[in-house]
C-alpha positions in Angstrom: -7.2 -11.7 -8.9 -4.9 -10.2 -11.5 -1.3 -11.3 -11.5 1.3 -8.9 -10.2 3.2 -9.6 -13.5 0.4 -8.3 -15.6 0.1 -5.1 -13.4 3.8 -4.6 -13.8 3.7 -5.2 -17.5 0.9 -2.6 -17.9 3.0 -0.1 -15.9 6.1 -0.8 -18.0 4.3 -0.4 -21.3 2.5 2.8 -20.0 5.9 4.2 -19.1 7.4 3.2 -22.5 4.6 4.9 -24.5 4.7 8.1 -22.3 8.5 8.2 -22.8 7.7 8.1 -26.6 5.6 11.3 -26.1 2.2 9.6 -26.1 -0.5 11.0 -23.9 -4.3 11.1 -23.7 -6.2 9.2 -26.3 -3.0 8.7 -28.3 -1.6 6.8 -25.4 -4.6 4.5 -25.3 -4.3 4.0 -29.1 -0.7 3.0 -28.7 -1.4 0.6 -25.9 -4.2 -1.0 -27.9 -1.8 -1.7 -30.7 1.1 -2.8 -28.5 2.2 -6.3 -29.5 4.0 -6.9 -26.2 0.6 -7.0 -24.3 -1.6 -10.1 -24.6 -4.3 -9.9 -27.2 -7.1 -11.3 -25.1 -7.5 -10.2 -21.5 -9.6 -11.9 -18.8 -11.9 -9.9 -16.6 -9.3 -9.7 -13.8 -6.6 -8.2 -16.1 -9.2 -6.0 -18.0 -10.2 -4.6 -14.6 -6.6 -3.6 -13.9 -6.5 -1.7 -17.2 -9.8 0.2 -16.7 -9.4 0.8 -13.0 -12.4 -1.3 -11.9 -13.0 -4.7 -10.4 -14.1 -7.9 -12.2 -17.5 -7.6 -10.5 -17.7 -4.0 -11.7 -17.1 -5.2 -15.3 -19.7 -7.9 -14.8 -22.2 -5.2 -13.8 -21.3 -3.1 -16.9 -21.7 -6.1 -19.1 -25.2 -6.7 -17.7 -26.1 -3.0 -18.3 -24.3 -3.0 -21.7 -22.3 0.0 -20.7 -18.8 -1.3 -20.4 -16.0 -2.1 -22.8 -16.6 -4.6 -25.7 -16.1 -8.2 -24.7 -16.4 -11.7 -26.2 -18.2 -14.6 -24.6 -15.8 -17.4 -25.4 -18.0 -20.0 -23.7 -20.8 -20.2 -21.2 -19.0 -18.3 -18.4 -15.6 -17.5 -20.0 -15.3 -13.8 -21.0 -12.5 -12.2 -22.9 -11.7 -8.5 -23.6 -9.7 -8.0 -26.9 -6.9 -5.6 -26.1 -7.5 -3.3 -29.1 -11.2 -2.9 -28.3 -10.6 -2.4 -24.6 -8.1 0.4 -25.2 -10.2 1.9 -28.0 -13.1 2.1 -25.4 -10.8 4.0 -23.1 -9.5 6.3 -25.8 -13.1 7.2 -26.8 -13.9 8.2 -23.3 -10.7 10.3 -22.7 -11.6 13.9 -21.7 -8.7 16.3 -22.3 -8.2 19.5 -20.4 -9.3 22.8 -21.9 -6.5 25.1 -23.1 
């Protein structure tokens, strides 16, 4: 289960970057480079970022369809922050003008 502190941190940084005028894929790029956020996220925290569940991310890993990850040991999975947000930026679909 993700910590409430992490969920709050994500919300605060999202607000910070939107206040700076970032939106869409640029917002995800800024979040990926944000030094305030932890570099390596566990499955629980990564699920908060992508709007999924840890088991949903596990299914995506099995199908090789989800965000990039690193197997740190036998069962320990980590999601590098820059790669996770790059994954989201690449999937951003903007509105037609």
